[in-house]
C-alpha positions in Angstrom: 85.3 54.5 41.6 81.7 56.0 42.4 78.9 54.5 44.9 76.5 52.3 43.2 73.2 53.8 42.0 70.4 51.6 43.7 67.0 51.3 43.5 64.8 50.5 46.7 61.4 48.9 47.4 59.1 48.6 50.3 55.8 47.3 49.6 54.1 49.3 46.4 56.7 52.0 46.5 60.4 52.4 44.4 63.0 54.8 45.6 65.1 55.1 42.5 69.2 55.9 42.1 69.9 55.5 46.1 73.3 55.7 47.4 73.2 55.8 50.8 70.6 54.5 53.4 70.5 56.9 57.1 69.2 54.5 59.9 67.4 56.0 63.0 68.8 53.8 66.3 66.1 53.4 69.0 62.5 51.8 67.8 64.2 51.5 64.3 67.5 48.8 64.6 67.1 48.4 68.1 64.1 47.3 70.3 65.3 49.8 73.4 61.7 50.1 74.9 62.1 48.0 78.0 65.0 50.3 78.1 64.3 52.9 77.8 60.7 52.5 80.1 63.1 51.4 82.9 65.3 54.4 82.0 62.4 56.9 82.9 61.4 54.7 85.7 64.5 54.9 87.1 64.8 58.6 86.7 61.9 59.8 87.9 62.1 57.5 91.5 65.6 59.5 91.7 63.8 63.3 91.4 61.5 62.0 93.5 63.5 60.5 96.1 64.5 64.6 96.5 61.7 66.8 95.3 58.2 64.1 96.6 55.3 64.6 94.6 57.4 64.9 91.3 58.0 61.3 90.2 54.1 60.8 88.4 54.2 63.7 86.5 57.6 63.7 85.6 57.1 59.8 84.1 54.1 61.6 82.1 56.3 64.1 80.4 58.5 61.3 79.7 55.8 59.4 77.7 55.0 56.8 79.9 51.2 55.9 81.2 50.7 52.5 83.1 53.4 51.3 82.7 54.0 51.3 79.0 56.0 53.5 77.4 54.6 55.8 74.6 56.6 54.9 70.9 56.2 58.8 70.0 56.9 60.2 73.2 60.0 62.1 74.7 62.2 59.6 75.9 61.7 57.5 72.7 62.6 60.0 70.6 64.0 63.5 72.0 68.0 64.0 72.1 69.9 63.2 75.4 69.4 67.2 75.8 66.0 68.0 75.0 65.2 65.0 78.0 67.2 67.1 80.2 65.0 70.4 79.7 62.0 68.6 79.6 63.2 66.7 83.0 64.0 70.5 84.1 61.2 72.2 83.7 59.5 69.7 85.4 61.5 70.2 88.9 61.7 74.0 88.2 57.6 74.6 88.6 59.0 73.1 92.5 60.3 76.3 93.3 64.6 75.4 92.3 66.2 77.9 90.5 66.8 77.1 86.6 70.3 76.0 87.1 69.7 73.8 90.5 66.7 72.1 88.2 69.0 71.2 85.4 72.1 69.7 87.3 69.4 67.6 88.6 67.8 66.1 86.1 71.1 65.9 84.4 72.5 63.9 87.8 69.1 61.7 87.6 69.4 60.8 84.5 72.7 59.3 84.3 72.4 58.0 87.4 69.6 56.1 86.0 71.8 55.4 83.0 74.1 53.2 85.7 70.8 51.3 86.6 69.6 50.1 83.0 73.0 50.4 80.7 74.2 47.1 82.1 72.1 44.6 79.3 72.6 45.9 75.8 68.6 46.3 73.9 68.5 43.5 71.3 68.3 44.5 67.5 65.0 44.4 66.1 64.2 41.1 63.6 65.5 41.6 60.8 68.3 44.2 61.1 71.2 41.8 60.3 69.4 40.5 57.5 68.7 44.3 55.4 71.8 45.8 56.6 73.8 42.9 55.3 71.9 43.6 51.8 72.2 46.9 51.8 75.7 46.8 52.1 76.4 43.6 49.5 74.8 46.5 46.9 77.2 48.7 48.0 75.0 51.3 49.8 76.6 53.6 51.5 75.6 53.2 55.4 74.9 55.4 58.2 73.0 55.5 61.8 71.9 58.8 62.5 70.4 59.0 66.2 68.4 61.2 69.0 71.3 59.5 71.3 74.4 60.5 71.8 77.4 59.4 69.4 78.8 57.3 72.3 75.9 55.3 72.4 75.6 54.7 69.0 79.0 53.7 69.2 78.2 51.7 71.8 75.1 49.9 69.9 77.1 49.1 66.5 80.4 47.6 69.4 77.7 45.7 71.2 76.4 44.4 67.9 79.5 43.8 65.9 77.7 46.0 62.9 81.3 48.0 62.2 81.4 45.9 58.9 78.6 47.5 57.9 78.5 51.4 59.0 79.9 53.7 57.7 78.9 56.7 59.8 77.3 56.7 63.7 76.0 59.8 64.4 74.2 61.2 67.1 73.1 64.6 68.3 75.7 65.8 71.3 74.8 69.5 71.3 73.6 72.1 69.1 71.7 70.8 66.0 69.3 67.6 67.0 65.9 66.0 65.0 64.4 67.8 63.5 66.4 70.0 62.1 67.3 69.5 58.6 70.7 70.5 59.1 71.2 67.4 61.0 70.6 65.2 57.8 72.8 67.3 55.9 76.0 66.8 57.8 74.8 63.2 57.9 75.0 63.7 54.0 78.3 65.0 54.2 80.5 63.1 56.0 79.5 60.2 53.8 79.8 62.2 50.6 77.4 61.8 48.8 74.2 64.2 48.5 70.8 64.3 50.2 69.2 63.8 47.3 70.1 59.9 46.6 69.9 59.3 50.4 66.8 57.7 52.1 66.0 57.8 56.1 64.6 55.0 57.5 63.3 55.9 61.4 60.7 55.5 63.4 59.3 58.9 64.4 57.9 62.0 62.9 60.9 64.3 63.4 63.2 61.7 61.6 60.5 62.3 58.7 60.9 65.7 58.6 64.0 66.2 59.0 64.3 64.0 55.8 62.1 65.6 53.7 63.1 69.1 54.7 66.4 68.4 54.3 66.0 67.1 50.3 66.1 63.3 51.1 65.3 61.2 48.0 62.2 59.8 50.3 61.6 58.4 53.7 60.5 55.2 55.3 58.9 55.0 58.1 58.7 51.9 60.5 56.4 51.5 63.3 56.5 48.0 63.9 52.9 48.1 65.8 51.2 49.1 63.1 50.9 53.3 63.7 50.9 54.8 60.7 50.4 58.1 62.8 53.6 58.2 64.8 55.6 58.4 60.7 53.2 60.9 59.3 54.9 62.4 56.5 56.3 59.0 55.6 57.1 58.2 51.3 56.0 54.5 52.6 55.1 52.7 56.0 56.2 49.8 57.2 55.9 46.8 60.1 59.1 45.0 59.7 62.7 45.5 58.7 62.4 42.8 55.7 60.5 45.0 53.5 62.9 46.9 52.9 64.0 45.5 49.3 67.2 45.7 46.9 65.9 45.6 43.3 68.0 43.7 40.8 
């Protein structure tokens, strides 16, 4: 049997002939703001103990200002590798070699993970309902995240989402968002064409990646009513339950 063809409505926009939906994780399905804020603060503190004076500028680089996380900032949307590189760049400005700077950044982030990784971040309201409705409609569902693949697996396991999710994919090495090859690879693994696949995400990178890969459409979710965070989206929503299956 082939994959059912479904229409998806978000507000005034209808996407026709859809076979698959790919979701970002952080900031889309997972309310990870507190986790990421804590991760950034712990990492900056660890680096600052080794290299005094680097903590505050490093926090700003991560996208943290006055204890507020920028949902479009580095640590909110970038891959772990990109975050390590950005942190290492600040460390290198202190005169450390590049390899030493990368080692310090990588070690600090790993140590910070141990502090903040004990309690899982909650799902956003409506997540389970939307995944259930899309699954019941016969759509293939995947998670395509800038987090590592292991983090995606942990997220799916902790929240018992395996019955809905056919693809759990993160960024480990090489290609990352907004490179369209990442989206195309996810579609290949789901065995669907990009032209029948929707992207749901909370960043400009999600929108650019999917658009340049020839996606059926891009749904930007802000939760904060800030559409500039998802420029390029075909439609912007504030809640996941605005994603409706058209009967």
